[in-house]
N, C-alpha and C positions, 0 to 999 in steps of 0.2 A: 271901486271896481276900476281896473286898468282899462284904458281906452284901447280900441281895436281899429286898425285901419283896414277896411274891407278891400282896398286896392292892393294890399300887400300879399294877397293870396288867401289861403284857407284859414279859418279861425283856429287858433291853438286850442288844444284840449283844456288848458288852464282857463282861457278866456271863456270858453263855453261853460265850464263848471262854475265859474264866477257869475256868469249871466243867469244860470239856472238857480243859483243860491239867491241872487237878488230877486228873481221872479218869485221864488218860493217864500220870500219874506213879505211879499205883498199879498193882501187878501183880495185877490181879483177873481172875477167871475170865471175866467178861462183857467186860471191856476187851479181853482177848485175842481173844475172838470178834468183837467189833466191828472190830478192826484187820484180822483175817482176812477178814471179810465185805467191808469197805471195799476191800481189795486185790483181791478176786475181782470185785467189782462194777466196779472200774476196768478190770481185765484183760478182762472179758467184755462190759461195757456202756459203757465209757469214761465212767463216772459215779463221782464221789466223794460219799460221804455228807457232808452239811453238819453243822456242829457242833450245830445244833438237833436234827437227826435222831439223831446219836450220843447226845446227852443224853436224848432221848426213849427210845431203845432201852435205854440203861443204866438209866434210872429204871424203866421197865416190867419189864425182864428181872430186875432185882435185887429187885423188890418181892415180898415173901413172902406177900401176901394178894391177894384179888381186887382188880382195879383197873380203873377206867374212865378212859380218857385221851381228850382231845379234841385233834385235829390238824386245823387249818383246811385248806380247799381250797387246793391249790397248794403245800403244804408238804412233799409227798413221802410221803404215807401208804403208797403202794405199796412204797417202799423200806424204810420202817420195819417194815411188816408182813412183808416178805420176810426181813429180818434177824431179827426175832423168831421167825418160823416156822423158820428154820434152827436157831436156838439151841434152841427147844423141841422140834423134831422130833428133833434129835440127843439131847436129854435123855430124851424120852418114846417115841421111835420113830415117832410119827405125830402129825398135827395137822390140824384142820379150820378153815378160814377161811370165815366166812359174811359175805356182803355183801347189800345190798338190790338189787343189780343183776347179772343174769346176764352182761351185757356186760362189766362190770368183773371178774367172776370168771373169765371166759374169757380176757380180755385179760391180766390180771395173772399168771395161771397160765402162759400161753404165753410172755409176755415175760420172765418170771423163770426159766423152765425151765433155761437155761444156767447161771445162778447156783446154783440148787438142785443141779443135776447135778455141779457142781464140788465140792460137799460130800457127794457120794454119796447124794443124796436124789432121790426121784422125785416128780413132781407131776402132778395131774390135776384135772379139774373135773367136777361132776355136773350141768352145765347143758345137756348135749346132749339132743336130742329122742329119740335112739335109746337104748332101754333097755340094750342090750349095751354101748354105749360108757359109759353111766353106771355100769354094774356094774364095768367095767374100771377106772374112776377110783378105786374103793375099794381097789384094790391098791397105790395110791401112798402114800408117806409123808405127803404134804401134799395135801389136797383143798381146792380153792376151790369154793364153792357159793353159791347165792342163797337167800333166805328161803323161797320156795315149795317148795324141794327139800331141806330140812334133814335128810337121813338121816345123822345124825351117829353116828360110831362111839362105842360105850360107852367111857367113861373116857379120852376124848381131850382134849387141850388145845384150847381153843376161842378163836378171836379173832373178834369181830363187827366189821364195818366198815360204817359208814353214811356215804355221801357227804353232804356238807353242802349241795349244790345242791338246793334244793327248789322 
């Protein structure tokens, strides 16, 4: 594989493709999850994860410490977050995803529901105005929420999502 200088700017499509091929040659725990998630996303949503998304998922999921990752607008944050949520919810039992937009929290939770269900996971959001519906959301494995309502479960894995359109 050719080396890549991260200080030189964005990764070239060729470098990303080579990285994904190298990752797919390894029988790793996360690679198996990415393959399974990609297959389910195609089956349920007719969408395939792009190589850049797979690389982001692999990099974030395999990182052993806290990590801040930037994914630009239009690069598929929703699919990256869903894949990471599946992996972490299966590992920890539950997960909270916090975004700055209640519209995104509701949309992503509802649009990805069939994918989560394929892995035996439940999903909800805490952005409903009705208290009883918000309470019900906390029974789900994965909860989407916005910043004003961050009633986060103790010891949960947490993903913050900030849209870059400002």
